[in-house]
C-alpha positions as CSV (number, residue, x, y, z in Angstrom):
1,F,0.0,-0.1,0.1
2,F,2.9,2.5,0.9
3,L,4.7,1.7,-2.4
4,S,1.5,2.3,-4.4
5,R,0.9,5.6,-2.8
6,L,4.5,6.7,-3.3
7,V,4.3,5.8,-7.0
8,L,1.0,7.7,-7.4
9,V,2.6,10.8,-5.7
10,N,5.6,10.7,-7.9
11,M,3.5,10.4,-11.1
12,N,1.6,13.5,-9.8
13,V,4.6,15.5,-9.1
14,R,6.0,14.7,-12.6
15,A,2.8,15.7,-14.3
16,F,2.6,18.8,-12.3
17,K,6.2,19.9,-13.3
18,L,5.3,19.2,-16.9
19,S,2.3,21.5,-16.6
20,N,4.5,24.1,-15.1
21,T,6.9,24.1,-18.1
22,I,3.8,24.2,-20.5
23,C,2.3,27.2,-18.7
24,L,5.6,29.0,-18.8
25,R,5.9,28.3,-22.5
26,Y,2.5,29.2,-23.7
27,F,1.0,31.7,-21.1
28,G,4.0,33.6,-20.0
29,Y,5.8,34.1,-16.7
30,N,3.4,36.6,-15.2
31,N,0.2,34.5,-15.9
32,T,1.9,31.3,-14.6
33,V,3.2,32.9,-11.4
34,A,-0.3,34.4,-10.7
35,Y,-1.9,31.0,-11.2
36,S,0.6,29.2,-9.0
37,R,0.2,31.7,-6.2
38,T,-3.7,31.4,-6.3
39,L,-3.2,27.6,-6.4
40,S,-0.9,27.6,-3.4
41,T,-3.6,29.4,-1.3
42,L,-6.1,26.8,-1.9
43,S,-6.7,23.8,0.3
44,P,-5.9,20.3,-1.2
45,Q,-9.8,19.7,-1.4
46,Q,-10.3,23.1,-3.2
47,S,-7.4,22.7,-5.7
48,G,-8.2,19.1,-6.5
49,I,-4.7,18.0,-5.3
50,N,-4.5,15.2,-2.7
51,S,-0.9,15.9,-1.6
52,P,-0.8,18.8,1.1
53,S,2.6,20.0,-0.3
54,F,1.5,19.8,-3.9
55,G,0.2,23.3,-4.2
56,N,3.5,24.8,-3.3
57,L,5.5,23.2,-6.2
58,F,4.8,26.1,-8.4
59,V,6.1,28.6,-5.9
60,R,9.1,26.8,-4.5
61,S,11.5,27.4,-7.4
62,T,14.7,25.5,-7.9
63,P,17.8,26.7,-9.7
64,K,16.8,24.5,-12.7
65,N,13.4,26.1,-12.9
66,I,14.9,29.6,-12.6
67,H,17.3,28.8,-15.5
68,Q,14.3,27.7,-17.6
69,E,12.3,30.7,-16.7
70,L,15.1,33.0,-17.7
71,K,15.7,31.4,-20.9
72,L,11.9,31.9,-21.8
73,A,11.9,35.5,-20.7
74,S,11.9,38.0,-23.6
75,S,12.3,41.3,-21.9
76,P,14.6,42.9,-19.2
77,S,11.6,43.5,-16.9
78,E,10.7,39.7,-16.9
79,C,14.2,38.7,-16.1
80,I,14.4,41.2,-13.3
81,Q,11.0,40.0,-11.9
82,I,12.1,36.3,-12.1
83,L,15.3,37.2,-10.2
84,N,13.6,39.3,-7.6
85,D,10.9,36.6,-6.9
86,N,13.6,34.0,-6.4
87,T,16.3,35.7,-4.3
88,A,16.7,32.9,-2.0
89,Y,17.6,30.6,-4.8
90,V,19.4,32.9,-7.3
91,R,23.0,32.3,-8.0
92,Q,25.7,34.2,-9.9
93,T,25.0,31.8,-12.9
94,H,21.5,32.9,-13.1
95,F,22.5,36.5,-13.4
96,H,25.1,35.7,-16.1
97,L,22.4,33.9,-18.0
98,A,20.2,37.0,-18.1
99,I,23.1,39.3,-18.7
100,G,24.4,37.1,-21.5
101,K,21.1,37.4,-23.3
102,F,21.3,41.3,-23.4
103,S,25.0,41.3,-24.2
104,K,24.4,39.5,-27.4
105,K,21.6,42.0,-28.3
106,G,23.9,45.0,-27.4
107,M,21.7,46.2,-24.6
108,P,23.9,47.4,-21.8
109,I,21.4,49.3,-19.7
110,P,19.5,46.2,-18.4
111,I,23.0,44.6,-17.6
112,V,24.0,47.6,-15.4
113,Q,20.7,47.1,-13.5
114,L,21.3,43.4,-13.1
115,M,24.8,44.2,-11.9
116,K,23.4,46.5,-9.3
117,M,21.0,43.7,-8.2
118,M,23.9,41.4,-7.9
119,R,25.7,43.9,-5.5
120,D,22.6,44.4,-3.5
121,Q,22.1,40.6,-3.0
122,G,25.8,40.2,-2.1
123,I,26.6,38.2,-5.3
124,S,30.2,39.0,-6.5
125,L,30.9,40.3,-9.9
126,S,33.4,38.5,-11.8
127,I,35.5,38.9,-15.0
128,K,32.6,37.2,-17.0
129,T,30.2,39.8,-15.6
130,Y,32.3,42.8,-16.8
131,T,33.2,41.2,-20.1
132,L,29.5,40.6,-21.0
133,L,28.8,44.3,-20.2
134,I,31.8,45.6,-22.2
135,R,30.7,43.4,-25.1
136,A,27.3,45.0,-25.1
137,Y,28.7,48.5,-25.2
138,A,31.2,47.4,-27.8
139,K,28.5,46.4,-30.2
140,R,27.4,50.1,-30.1
141,G,31.0,51.3,-30.6
142,D,30.7,53.0,-27.4
143,I,34.4,53.4,-26.5
144,V,33.9,55.7,-23.5
145,S,31.7,53.2,-21.6
146,T,33.9,50.2,-22.5
147,R,37.0,52.1,-21.1
148,K,34.9,53.2,-18.1
149,Y,34.0,49.7,-17.0
150,L,37.4,48.2,-18.0
151,E,39.0,50.6,-15.5
152,E,36.3,49.8,-13.0
153,M,36.8,46.1,-13.1
154,K,40.6,46.8,-12.7
155,S,39.9,49.0,-9.6
156,E,38.0,46.0,-8.0
157,G,41.1,43.8,-8.5
158,I,39.6,42.0,-11.5
159,Q,42.2,41.8,-14.4
160,P,40.9,41.6,-18.0
161,D,41.6,38.5,-19.9
162,A,41.8,37.5,-23.6
163,L,37.9,37.5,-24.0
164,T,37.7,41.0,-22.3
165,Y,40.2,42.4,-24.9
166,A,38.4,40.6,-27.7
167,A,35.3,42.7,-26.7
168,M,37.3,45.8,-26.5
169,I,38.7,45.5,-29.9
170,T,35.1,45.1,-31.3
171,A,34.3,48.5,-29.8
172,Y,37.3,50.2,-31.5
173,V,36.6,48.6,-34.9
174,N,32.9,49.6,-34.7
175,A,33.9,53.2,-33.7
176,D,36.6,53.3,-36.6
177,Q,39.4,53.9,-34.1
178,L,41.6,51.1,-35.5
179,E,45.0,52.6,-34.3
180,E,43.8,52.8,-30.8
181,G,42.5,49.2,-31.2
182,Y,46.1,48.1,-32.4
183,K,47.5,49.5,-29.2
184,L,45.5,46.9,-27.3
185,L,47.6,44.2,-29.0
186,H,50.8,45.7,-27.6
187,E,49.1,46.1,-24.1
188,M,48.2,42.4,-24.2
189,E,51.7,41.4,-25.2
190,S,53.1,43.4,-22.3
191,K,50.8,41.5,-20.0
192,N,51.6,38.2,-21.5
193,I,48.0,37.7,-22.4
194,K,47.6,35.5,-25.5
195,P,44.7,37.1,-27.7
196,E,41.8,35.0,-29.0
197,I,41.6,34.5,-32.7
198,S,38.5,36.6,-32.7
199,F,40.6,39.5,-31.6
200,Y,42.8,39.3,-34.6
201,T,39.9,38.6,-36.9
202,N,37.9,41.8,-35.8
203,L,41.1,43.9,-36.1
204,L,41.9,42.6,-39.5
205,R,38.3,43.1,-40.7
206,G,38.5,46.7,-39.6
207,Y,41.7,47.4,-41.7
208,A,40.4,45.4,-44.6
209,K,37.1,47.3,-44.5
210,I,39.0,50.7,-45.1
211,G,41.4,49.0,-47.7
212,N,44.5,49.1,-45.6
213,T,45.6,45.7,-46.7
214,K,49.2,46.3,-45.5
215,V,48.3,46.5,-41.8
216,A,45.6,43.8,-42.4
217,H,48.5,41.5,-43.5
218,D,50.6,42.5,-40.4
219,V,47.6,41.4,-38.2
220,L,47.3,38.1,-40.1
221,T,51.1,37.5,-39.7
222,K,50.8,38.2,-36.0
223,A,47.9,35.7,-35.8
224,K,49.9,33.1,-37.5
225,N,52.8,33.5,-35.1
226,T,50.6,32.8,-32.1
227,G,50.0,29.3,-33.3
228,L,46.2,29.7,-32.9
229,P,44.2,27.8,-35.5
230,L,43.2,30.0,-38.3
231,N,39.8,30.0,-40.0
232,K,38.1,31.4,-43.1
233,H,36.9,34.3,-41.1
234,I,40.2,35.9,-40.8
235,Y,41.2,35.3,-44.4
236,E,37.9,36.3,-46.3
237,P,37.9,40.0,-45.3
238,L,41.5,40.5,-46.6
239,I,40.8,38.5,-49.8
240,E,37.7,40.6,-50.5
241,A,39.8,43.8,-49.8
242,H,42.4,42.6,-52.4
243,I,39.7,41.8,-55.0
244,H,38.1,45.3,-54.4
245,R,41.5,46.9,-55.0
246,K,42.0,44.8,-58.0
247,E,45.0,43.0,-56.4
248,F,44.1,39.6,-57.9
249,D,47.5,37.9,-57.4
250,E,47.5,38.6,-53.7
251,A,43.9,37.4,-53.4
252,A,44.7,34.1,-55.2
253,Q,47.8,33.6,-53.1
254,L,45.6,33.8,-50.0
255,L,43.1,31.4,-51.4
256,E,45.9,28.9,-52.0
257,E,47.3,29.4,-48.6
258,M,43.8,28.5,-47.2
259,N,43.7,25.3,-49.4
260,R,47.1,24.2,-48.2
261,N,46.1,24.8,-44.6
262,G,42.9,22.7,-45.0
263,I,40.7,25.7,-44.4
264,W,37.4,25.6,-46.3
265,V,37.0,28.2,-49.1
266,S,33.5,29.2,-50.2
267,N,32.7,28.7,-53.9
268,T,31.2,32.2,-53.8
269,L,34.6,33.6,-53.0
270,Q,36.4,31.5,-55.6
271,N,34.0,32.5,-58.3
272,L,34.1,36.1,-57.3
273,L,37.9,36.1,-57.8
274,Q,37.6,34.4,-61.2
275,L,34.9,36.8,-62.3
276,H,37.0,39.9,-61.4
277,S,40.1,38.4,-62.9
278,L,38.3,37.7,-66.3
279,V,36.8,41.3,-66.2
280,Q,40.3,42.7,-65.6
């Protein structure tokens, strides 16, 4: 009898957790929480649930549930509400999940708000926190703000790493301040920080965009000397710049180099070079 009751309760819990996910997906966070709070105030007889603790399953969030709710949230206000409603369970990873969403979208203001919440709740800020914020400002080409928060993280004893500098170079490229961005490379070298390949890719793309193939080749050479695995993303902007400048021999040499290194070359790029060569 005891085992049969235990199995029945376990089945009910699984079904209820499934309904929680369905409600979050199709009715939104606000409606789901409102329903769960109403349900938790009802007696087992009123709610139609036999288990006395069953009505609180919706309200008693777990880190896993918070993670799922944050992934489904579509606006800063929803993320903030979820984190405020679950302060007892919220961890740094939950904040980073929310911050990461807005970093990708280039929305720094909600990130600053979330960082304030972290401080208020005694959750420490990390290098990942600042890097995600800097990346959001970088997408906008906001050099002033990226520098501001870079200095702030240093003042708190958090030293930037390769990912932080990769975010910084994006800001300089988007703001067309390539010379200042190039200085970051020397700064990293002085600190023995090995740049990510994305750092070189973004810097090279910036110089290729303005047709400065000489400096772009210098950046490519530096990337090769690091021993980092190269990919098509670092070659293609330079090849396109050479084609645009009608430097077809240089473009062809880079294509051959990609083939020798086993780097996939798109048919579109090859056809573009052949077409321009014939026209010339």
